[in-house]
C-alpha positions as CSV (number, residue, x, y, z in Angstrom):
1,M,-3.2,-9.3,-3.1
2,Q,-1.0,-5.4,-3.3
3,L,-3.0,-3.0,-1.7
4,D,-2.3,0.7,-1.9
5,R,-2.5,1.7,1.7
6,G,-2.7,-0.4,4.8
7,Y,-6.5,-0.1,6.0
8,L,-7.5,-0.3,10.1
9,I,-10.6,-1.6,10.2
10,V,-12.4,-1.6,13.8
11,F,-15.0,-4.0,15.4
12,E,-16.6,-2.8,19.0
13,G,-19.4,-2.7,21.5
14,I,-19.9,-4.4,24.5
15,D,-18.9,-9.0,25.1
16,G,-21.2,-10.6,23.2
17,T,-22.3,-8.6,20.4
18,G,-19.8,-11.0,18.0
19,K,-17.0,-9.1,17.4
20,S,-14.2,-12.1,18.1
21,T,-16.5,-13.6,15.7
22,H,-16.6,-11.6,13.3
23,C,-13.2,-10.2,13.2
24,R,-12.5,-14.1,12.3
25,L,-14.5,-14.6,9.8
26,L,-12.8,-11.3,7.6
27,G,-9.9,-12.7,8.6
28,D,-10.5,-15.3,6.8
29,F,-12.2,-14.5,3.7
30,L,-9.7,-11.1,3.4
31,A,-6.5,-14.2,3.7
32,S,-8.4,-16.0,0.8
33,R,-8.6,-13.2,-1.1
34,G,-4.9,-12.9,-0.8
35,I,-5.1,-9.6,0.4
36,P,-2.4,-8.9,3.6
37,V,-4.6,-9.0,6.8
38,V,-3.3,-8.9,10.3
39,R,-5.8,-9.1,12.8
40,L,-4.8,-7.8,16.3
41,Y,-6.8,-7.4,19.8
42,E,-6.8,-5.3,23.1
43,P,-6.1,-5.8,26.0
44,T,-3.1,-7.2,24.2
45,R,-0.4,-10.1,25.5
46,G,1.7,-7.3,26.1
47,F,2.9,-6.1,30.0
48,W,-0.2,-3.4,30.5
49,G,-3.0,-6.1,28.6
50,Q,-2.1,-8.8,31.4
51,K,-2.6,-5.9,33.9
52,I,-6.0,-5.1,32.5
53,R,-6.4,-8.7,31.9
54,G,-6.1,-9.4,35.8
55,I,-9.1,-7.0,36.4
56,L,-10.7,-8.4,34.3
57,K,-10.6,-11.7,35.7
58,D,-10.6,-10.6,39.4
59,G,-12.2,-7.4,39.8
60,R,-10.2,-3.8,40.0
61,G,-10.0,-4.4,43.7
62,D,-7.7,-1.3,44.6
63,V,-7.3,-0.6,41.7
64,T,-7.8,3.6,40.5
65,P,-10.1,4.0,37.9
66,E,-7.3,6.6,36.9
67,E,-5.1,3.7,37.1
68,E,-7.0,1.6,35.2
69,L,-7.6,4.0,32.8
70,S,-3.6,4.5,32.2
71,W,-3.2,1.0,31.6
72,F,-6.0,1.0,28.0
73,V,-3.9,4.6,27.0
74,N,-0.3,2.5,27.8
75,D,-1.3,-0.7,26.2
76,R,-2.7,0.5,23.5
77,R,0.7,2.8,23.5
78,E,2.3,-0.5,22.9
79,D,0.2,-2.4,20.0
80,V,0.3,0.9,18.2
81,E,4.1,1.4,18.2
82,Q,4.7,-2.3,17.4
83,N,2.0,-4.0,16.1
84,I,-0.7,-1.6,14.1
85,A,1.9,0.9,12.9
86,P,4.1,-1.3,11.2
87,A,1.4,-3.4,9.7
88,L,-0.3,0.0,8.3
89,K,3.2,1.0,6.6
90,E,3.7,-2.7,5.0
91,K,-0.1,-2.0,3.4
92,R,-1.8,-4.6,5.0
93,V,-5.2,-4.6,6.3
94,V,-5.5,-5.0,10.5
95,L,-8.8,-6.4,11.6
96,L,-8.7,-5.2,15.6
97,D,-11.1,-6.5,18.1
98,R,-11.7,-3.1,20.4
99,Y,-9.1,-0.1,19.9
100,Y,-9.9,3.3,22.0
101,Y,-14.0,3.5,21.4
102,S,-14.1,0.6,24.2
103,T,-11.9,2.3,26.3
104,A,-13.6,5.4,26.3
105,A,-17.6,3.8,26.8
106,Y,-16.2,1.4,29.3
107,Q,-14.6,3.8,31.1
108,G,-17.0,6.6,29.9
109,A,-19.4,4.9,32.1
110,L,-17.0,5.4,35.4
111,G,-17.6,8.4,34.8
112,F,-15.0,10.0,32.5
113,S,-15.3,11.9,29.7
114,P,-15.7,9.8,26.2
115,E,-14.8,12.7,24.3
116,A,-11.8,13.4,26.4
117,I,-10.1,9.8,26.1
118,V,-11.3,9.7,22.2
119,R,-9.2,12.6,22.1
120,D,-6.6,12.5,24.1
121,N,-6.1,8.2,22.3
122,E,-6.0,10.3,18.3
123,A,-3.4,12.0,19.9
124,F,-1.3,9.5,19.2
125,A,-3.6,6.3,17.8
126,P,-4.4,6.3,13.6
127,R,-7.9,6.9,12.9
128,P,-9.3,3.5,11.1
129,D,-11.3,3.7,8.5
130,R,-14.4,1.8,9.4
131,V,-15.3,1.0,12.8
132,F,-18.0,-1.5,12.8
133,L,-19.9,-1.0,15.9
134,F,-22.3,-3.7,17.2
135,T,-25.5,-3.4,18.5
136,L,-27.5,-6.1,20.3
137,S,-29.3,-5.4,23.6
138,P,-27.0,-6.0,27.0
139,E,-29.4,-9.3,28.8
140,K,-28.7,-11.0,24.5
141,S,-25.4,-10.5,24.5
142,L,-25.0,-11.4,28.6
143,K,-27.1,-15.4,27.7
144,R,-23.7,-15.1,24.9
145,V,-21.5,-14.6,27.4
146,D,-22.6,-17.2,29.6
147,G,-23.2,-19.7,27.6
148,R,-19.7,-19.8,27.3
149,G,-18.5,-19.5,30.7
150,E,-16.1,-16.9,30.6
151,K,-18.0,-14.0,32.3
152,S,-15.3,-11.0,33.1
153,S,-15.7,-8.9,36.3
154,F,-17.2,-6.1,33.5
155,E,-20.3,-7.4,32.6
156,R,-23.0,-6.4,35.2
157,A,-26.3,-6.2,33.4
158,D,-26.2,-2.4,35.0
159,Y,-22.8,-1.3,34.2
160,L,-23.3,-2.5,30.5
161,E,-26.6,-0.6,29.9
162,K,-24.1,2.8,30.5
163,V,-21.3,1.5,27.9
164,Q,-24.0,0.3,25.4
165,R,-25.6,4.3,25.8
166,I,-22.2,5.3,25.7
167,F,-21.4,3.9,22.4
168,A,-24.8,4.6,21.2
169,A,-24.1,8.5,21.6
170,F,-20.4,8.0,19.0
171,D,-21.4,10.4,15.5
172,D,-18.1,9.9,14.2
173,P,-18.5,9.3,10.4
174,V,-16.4,6.0,10.3
175,I,-19.1,4.0,12.2
176,Q,-21.2,1.7,11.3
177,R,-23.5,0.3,12.7
178,V,-24.1,-3.3,13.1
179,N,-27.3,-5.3,14.4
180,T,-25.7,-8.9,15.5
181,E,-29.1,-10.0,16.2
182,P,-29.6,-11.9,12.8
183,P,-27.9,-15.3,11.4
184,V,-23.7,-15.0,11.7
185,D,-23.5,-15.4,7.6
186,E,-26.1,-12.8,7.3
187,V,-24.0,-10.6,9.3
188,H,-20.5,-11.5,7.5
189,A,-22.2,-10.9,4.8
190,R,-23.1,-7.5,5.3
191,I,-19.1,-6.1,7.1
192,R,-17.3,-8.4,4.2
193,Q,-19.2,-6.6,1.6
194,A,-18.6,-2.5,3.1
195,V,-15.0,-3.7,4.0
196,L,-13.9,-4.8,-0.8
197,E,-16.2,-1.5,-0.6
198,L,-14.0,0.4,1.1
199,I,-10.9,-0.9,-0.2
200,A,-12.0,-0.8,-3.5
201,Q,-13.0,2.8,-2.8
202,D,-9.5,3.8,-3.2
203,A,-8.5,1.3,-6.3
204,L,-10.9,3.6,-8.3
């Protein structure tokens, strides 16, 4: 199926809300329909992304909040230049697990201005066509993460509550909030329908 243009669809929320699962499920579904799709995630596996993954695993150490924020921005610049922009130009659907809304929420919880982070990122990063912002309580999210045994240094209840409040305050027409407490197939059906409607609007 040839699209008229590329689409950028982002999955956001605190860890444990189901972002990666639903990014994968939507990617599989679109591919099964013959829709050209590429799945990406942040942090990337590039130079800056690996530095970020280091602090996710081992903690921030002597890395300052300012340095950490710059790493996220540098990682995203590379991702936009090398992956996101080319895929959109090729009229693909880009599914992205985390984007600058996560940076605004997580670094905003450290004291930075979320609004300034969004504004600075939108100076070089394409705005999404749709953001699925997953909502689930930090307590339930942490239980899911604990069950995977993959807890990062960012995943503390008090910190995630601050992050969640910033996510809740975002007011952007591209954001669609999705409660991910229901069964996975029910949530996936809602996401799938929303994306098909988004693409169909441009085909009219």
